[in-house]
C-alpha positions, 0 to 999 in steps of 0.5 A, spaced: 784 898 885 783 893 879 788 889 876 789 893 870 790 899 873 797 894 877 798 893 870 798 899 867 802 903 872 808 897 872 807 899 864 808 907 866 815 905 871 818 901 866 818 905 860 819 912 864 826 910 869 828 903 864 828 896 867 836 897 868 834 903 873 828 899 877 834 895 882 837 902 883 831 905 885 828 899 889 834 899 893 834 907 894 827 906 897 828 900 901 835 905 905 831 911 905 825 908 909 829 903 913 832 910 915 826 914 916 824 907 920 829 908 925 828 915 926 822 914 928 823 909 933 829 913 935 823 919 936 818 915 940 825 913 944 825 919 946 818 922 948 818 916 952 812 914 956 809 920 960 807 919 967 802 924 971 804 926 978 798 924 982 798 930 987 
């Protein structure tokens, strides 16, 4: 991604959402990612290491 792509993306996001909504959106996304990561970790722990019976 070229640097000007990032600048254009930031400008579009500011126009669409407005600067007042951005902190709320970022907070919401952060909380969602935290919940998602915890659920993925719980799923991995539930599966646990699979052991094979040598017989």
